[in-house]
C-alpha positions in Angstrom: 109.1 104.8 109.7 107.1 102.3 107.7 106.5 103.5 104.1 104.2 101.6 101.7 104.2 102.3 98.0 100.9 101.3 96.4 99.4 101.0 92.9 96.2 99.6 91.5 95.3 98.1 88.1 91.8 98.4 86.9 89.6 97.1 84.0 86.2 98.1 82.7 83.1 96.3 83.7 81.1 94.5 81.1 78.3 96.5 79.7 75.8 94.0 81.3 77.3 94.8 84.7 76.5 98.6 84.4 72.9 99.4 85.3 70.8 100.2 82.3 69.8 103.6 83.7 73.5 104.5 84.1 74.2 103.4 80.6 71.3 105.5 79.3 72.7 108.5 81.1 76.1 108.0 79.5 74.7 107.5 76.1 72.6 110.7 76.3 75.9 112.6 76.9 77.1 111.4 73.5 74.0 112.4 71.6 73.8 116.1 72.5 75.0 117.4 69.2 73.0 114.8 67.2 76.0 113.0 65.6 75.6 110.7 62.6 74.9 107.0 63.6 78.5 106.0 62.6 80.0 108.8 64.8 77.7 107.9 67.7 78.8 104.3 67.5 82.5 105.4 67.5 81.9 107.6 70.5 80.2 104.8 72.4 83.0 102.3 71.6 85.5 104.9 72.9 83.5 105.4 76.0 83.3 101.7 76.7 87.1 101.4 76.1 87.6 103.9 79.0 85.2 102.2 81.5 88.2 101.0 83.6 89.3 104.6 84.3 86.1 105.4 86.3 85.3 103.5 89.5 81.5 103.7 88.6 82.1 101.6 85.4 85.4 99.8 86.3 86.8 97.6 88.9 90.1 96.8 90.5 91.8 93.5 89.5 95.2 94.0 91.2 96.6 96.0 94.0 100.4 96.1 94.4 102.2 97.2 97.6 106.0 97.5 98.2 107.4 98.1 101.7 110.0 100.8 101.1 112.2 99.7 104.0 112.3 96.0 103.6 111.6 95.7 99.9 108.9 93.2 100.6 106.3 93.0 97.8 102.6 92.2 98.3 99.9 91.5 95.7 96.2 91.4 96.2 94.2 89.8 93.4 91.1 87.7 93.4 88.1 86.9 91.2 86.1 88.6 93.8 86.8 92.4 94.0 85.2 92.5 97.4 87.6 89.8 98.7 90.5 91.6 97.2 89.6 94.8 98.8 88.9 93.2 102.2 92.3 91.6 102.3 94.0 94.9 101.2 92.3 96.9 104.0 93.2 94.3 106.6 96.8 94.3 105.5 97.0 98.1 105.7 95.4 98.2 109.1 97.8 95.5 110.4 100.9 97.3 109.0 99.9 100.9 110.0 102.2 102.8 107.6 103.4 106.2 108.6 103.7 107.2 104.9 102.0 106.2 101.7 103.7 106.8 98.4 101.9 106.8 95.1 102.0 108.1 91.6 98.8 110.1 91.0 97.3 108.3 93.9 95.5 111.3 95.3 93.5 111.8 92.2 93.2 108.2 91.0 94.2 105.2 93.2 92.8 106.4 96.5 89.4 107.7 95.2 89.1 104.5 93.2 89.8 102.3 96.2 87.3 104.3 98.2 84.5 104.2 95.7 84.8 100.5 94.9 84.9 99.7 98.6 81.7 101.7 99.1 80.1 99.8 96.2 80.8 96.6 98.1 79.7 98.1 101.4 83.2 97.6 102.8 84.2 100.2 105.4 88.0 100.9 105.1 89.8 100.1 108.3 92.2 102.9 107.5 91.7 106.3 105.8 94.4 106.9 103.2 94.7 110.7 103.2 94.4 112.4 99.8 94.5 116.1 100.6 96.2 118.1 97.9 99.5 119.9 98.3 100.6 117.8 101.3 103.6 115.4 101.7 102.6 113.7 104.9 101.3 111.1 105.4 100.8 110.7 101.6 103.6 111.6 99.2 102.1 111.7 95.7 105.1 111.7 93.4 103.2 113.1 90.4 101.8 115.9 92.5 105.3 116.9 93.6 106.7 116.7 90.0 103.8 118.8 88.7 104.7 121.6 91.1 101.1 122.7 91.4 100.6 122.8 87.6 98.2 120.0 86.6 98.7 120.8 83.0 102.4 119.9 83.2 103.3 117.0 81.0 104.4 113.7 82.2 103.2 110.2 83.1 105.3 107.7 85.0 107.1 106.6 81.9 108.1 110.2 81.1 109.5 110.9 84.6 111.3 107.6 84.6 113.0 108.7 81.4 113.9 112.1 82.8 115.5 110.6 86.0 117.1 107.6 84.2 114.9 105.0 86.0 113.9 101.8 84.3 110.3 102.2 83.1 107.6 99.7 83.8 105.9 100.7 80.5 108.4 98.9 78.3 106.6 95.6 78.5 103.0 96.8 79.1 101.1 100.1 79.3 98.1 101.0 81.4 95.9 100.9 78.3 96.8 97.3 77.7 95.7 96.0 81.1 92.1 95.5 80.0 93.0 93.3 77.0 95.6 91.4 79.1 92.9 90.7 81.7 90.5 89.5 79.0 93.2 87.1 77.7 93.7 85.7 81.2 97.2 87.2 81.6 96.8 88.0 85.3 100.5 87.2 86.0 101.6 89.8 83.5 99.3 92.4 85.1 100.8 91.6 88.5 104.3 92.0 87.3 103.4 95.3 85.6 101.7 96.6 88.8 104.7 95.7 91.0 107.0 97.3 88.4 104.9 100.5 88.7 105.4 100.4 92.5 109.2 99.9 92.1 109.5 102.8 89.7 107.4 105.0 91.9 109.6 104.1 94.9 112.7 105.0 92.9 111.3 108.4 92.0 110.3 109.0 95.6 113.8 108.2 96.9 115.2 110.8 94.5 112.8 113.4 95.5 112.3 112.8 99.3 115.5 114.5 100.5 114.2 117.8 99.1 110.8 117.5 100.8 111.6 116.2 104.3 
């Protein structure tokens, strides 16, 4: 059974890339309690710093994939997000995995991939299922570890610590991807993304025997 582990890395779009009407809408949400100008500026700076977490204000810069059976690693990165996504969907269609493994992929990676693909008018060649509380054909490690309680603590670094698995967060954290991209450190982001994939695979291999 072909199993692919996948992870994406995202950054915020420049303010000039977000339509003015959309920016106005976002700003109005910050002004509802009529904050002082300094507080409004702080809120807006915080909002912009989180653009990369939302597919309507962010974009994908790296997709990492690890073949669980062979250990082969694949990276999709390009100056053009549309080209990056096109090559990723072609790869998935060609490899036809029986199982996808992610960490929080049902709530983040897959919806993000779909929205950004829709933005570029790219029709995915394969639908990656994201239905909650299922294990086939998408095993979301975080969903399993949450046990149905979304308030339960724990990011990837936390669960790696619990299970004694080397953490990909030692050299970089998700919040640093944007600054690394701005500094031209794409190779560092790629290494980080693949490290996330490896850690997710290690957690999956510990959990899978109990959810077959």
